[in-house]
Each structure stands twice: as structure tokens, then as C-alpha cells.
N, C-alpha and C positions, 0 to 999 in steps of 0.2 A: 067797821060798814060790813053789809049785805054777802051775807057767804053766795050770793049767787051773782046780783053786782060781780066779787068780787073774782067768778068764774065767767063770767063775762066779760072781761078785760081782760082773762089772761090767757083767751081764747081768740079775742080781737089784737092782743099782740100775734100771736102767732100768724090774724089772717093778716094781721097787716107784711111779714119780716116775710110773709111767702112773695107781696106784693113786689116787696122790694127785694127783691133776687132773684127775680124774674126780670125784676128791670132792670139789675145792676149785672146779669148775665149779658145783656142785648147790649147794654151802652159800652160793658169791657168788650166784645165781643170783636162791633163797630168799633171801639177806639175811639167812643164818641164820649167817656167817662170826666175827662176835661172841658168839656163847652156848656158853660152854664145855660147857656143858655135856650140850649133843647130842651124842651116840653118833656121828655121821660127824664129827666138829671132835676131841672123842677117838679115834675111831681112826685118823684121821690124825696124832694126836702122836703116840699108840705107830709108823703105822710108817718119820716122820721120822725117831723113836730109835735102832727097829734100823737102818736106812737108815742110819743113821749110824755106827753101830756099825761098819759094813760099813765104815767105810773107815777109820778106829780102827786100832793097833795093834797088836792080837791076830788071831794068825791062826790061821785058822779051819780043822775037818779039813771033807771033802764031807760028812765024814752031819754034823753042826752045819752045815751051806749045806742039807741037806735039811732041817734043821727050822726052819728061818728059814722056807726057798721053800713050807712046806707053811706058814707063819702069812700070808706073801704070797697063798693062792691062797685059804685061810678069809679073809681081810679081801676083796680082793677081789671072793668069792662074796657076802660081809653083808656090801659095803655098792652093790654090783646091786638084791642086793634089799633093799633098807632105801630107795632110792632106785626100784623099780617099787613097793616100797610106795603107798608120800607119791604119785606121782605120780596111783596109783590114787583117792588122795582129793580128790585136786584137778579 
């Protein structure tokens, strides 16, 4: 596997972990971690699945990694907006 691809995967795993930690802190604080239908819990599961696939045996191209990176960026923005909107309601 190409060094730069390996490095990019490592950075993406860290980014995904950061997003998942933000979601986890919020859902635990709001006591919604057991609500499988809550959008943030669904998003966290999706992120986990993508992150898990990155460390699998599939070899990715930089183009494929860029698409996954865009998903992570969307997930971060979405989670931030959902949390922000919920905080305004409280």
C-alpha cells in the first residue's frame, strides 16, 4: 500500500473518531444513547461502519478516500448543526 494512502487513512480514522466522540458526548449527556432511531445515533453507527471499512483489507485510491473524507466533513457539519439546534431548544 502507498505510504500517502496509509497516512491519509490514519488521518481520516482520527477525524472520524473525533466526530464520533462529539456525538457520543452529546448523546450520553442527553441520555439518548439507547435511542436507536435518534439521528445522531444513526449517524454515529454509519461513521463507525465507514471507519471500520477503512482498516479492512480493501485497498483504496486517493479518489475513493476523498469521497469518504467528504462524507466525514458532512457528518461533522450535520452533527454540529443538530447539536446546536437542540441546545437552542433547551
